[in-house]
C-alpha positions as CSV (number, residue, x, y, z in Angstrom):
1,X,-0.8,-3.5,12.6
2,X,2.9,-2.1,13.0
3,X,3.9,0.3,10.7
4,X,7.1,0.0,9.0
5,X,8.2,2.7,6.4
6,X,6.5,5.5,4.0
7,X,6.0,3.7,0.1
8,X,4.4,6.5,-1.3
9,X,2.9,10.3,0.3
10,X,1.6,12.5,-2.0
11,X,-1.2,15.5,-1.4
12,X,-4.7,14.7,-2.7
13,X,-6.9,17.5,-4.3
14,X,-8.6,18.6,-0.4
15,X,-5.2,19.1,1.1
16,X,-4.6,15.9,3.0
17,X,-1.8,13.7,2.6
18,X,-2.0,10.8,1.9
19,X,0.4,8.3,2.8
20,X,1.1,5.0,1.8
21,X,2.9,3.1,4.6
22,X,4.2,-1.2,4.5
23,X,3.0,-2.4,7.3
24,X,3.3,-5.6,9.2
25,X,0.0,-7.4,9.7
26,X,0.5,-11.1,12.1
27,X,2.6,-13.2,9.8
28,X,2.8,-10.9,6.1
29,X,3.4,-7.3,4.8
30,X,0.6,-6.0,3.1
31,X,0.0,-1.7,2.3
32,X,-2.1,0.8,4.2
33,X,-3.1,4.1,3.3
34,X,-2.7,7.1,6.8
35,X,-4.9,10.4,5.6
36,X,-3.5,12.9,8.0
37,X,-2.3,10.5,9.3
38,X,-5.3,8.5,10.6
39,X,-5.7,4.9,8.8
40,X,-8.5,3.9,6.5
41,X,-9.3,0.6,5.7
42,X,-10.1,-0.5,2.7
43,X,-7.9,-3.9,0.6
44,X,-4.1,-4.6,1.7
45,X,-2.6,-3.7,-2.1
46,X,-4.2,-1.3,-4.4
47,X,-6.9,-2.4,-6.5
48,X,-7.3,-1.9,-10.6
49,X,-9.6,0.5,-11.2
50,X,-12.2,-0.6,-14.4
51,X,-12.3,2.0,-16.2
52,X,-9.4,3.8,-15.8
53,X,-9.9,7.8,-15.4
54,X,-6.9,9.2,-16.8
55,X,-3.8,9.0,-15.3
56,X,-5.4,7.3,-12.2
57,X,-5.5,3.4,-12.7
58,X,-5.3,1.9,-9.2
59,X,-7.3,3.1,-5.7
60,X,-6.8,2.3,-2.7
61,X,-8.9,2.4,0.7
62,X,-12.6,2.7,1.5
63,X,-14.5,6.1,2.4
64,X,-12.8,7.8,1.0
65,X,-10.5,6.1,-1.7
66,X,-7.4,7.3,-3.3
67,X,-6.5,7.0,-6.9
68,X,-3.1,6.5,-7.9
69,X,-1.3,5.9,-11.0
70,X,-0.1,2.8,-12.3
71,X,4.0,4.2,-11.2
72,X,2.4,4.9,-7.9
73,X,0.8,0.9,-7.5
74,X,3.7,-0.9,-9.5
75,X,5.9,0.8,-6.1
76,X,3.2,-0.3,-3.8
77,X,3.0,-3.5,-5.3
78,X,6.7,-4.0,-5.5
79,X,7.6,-3.2,-2.2
80,X,5.1,-5.5,-0.2
81,X,6.5,-8.4,-3.0
82,X,9.7,-8.1,-1.3
83,X,9.5,-7.5,1.8
84,X,6.8,-11.2,1.7
85,X,10.0,-12.5,-0.3
86,X,12.4,-11.8,2.6
87,X,9.9,-12.9,5.2
88,X,9.1,-16.5,3.1
89,X,13.2,-17.0,2.7
90,X,13.6,-16.7,6.2
91,X,10.8,-18.5,7.0
92,X,13.2,-21.4,5.1
93,X,17.1,-20.4,6.4
94,X,15.2,-21.3,10.0
95,X,14.1,-24.3,8.9
96,X,17.1,-25.9,7.7
């Protein structure tokens, strides 16, 4: 994974800092969770939480996982889609 930039940062209830970053993995961008600078494996985009727990509607990471509000999740998803659309556009231009 190649780190590009942080999208969302938050302080967890245990005092640790969680960063949701835009990273490039092979041929596409995805989101990655870092807790106090350590990469946490998990899904490449926020996953809906069913049922929601108050303001928390999505999650990322596996052991530990971190809850996200709908606004945070939408921002992460939007940034990843935007970067992937730029990659796709560049690919199309190179083929012409």
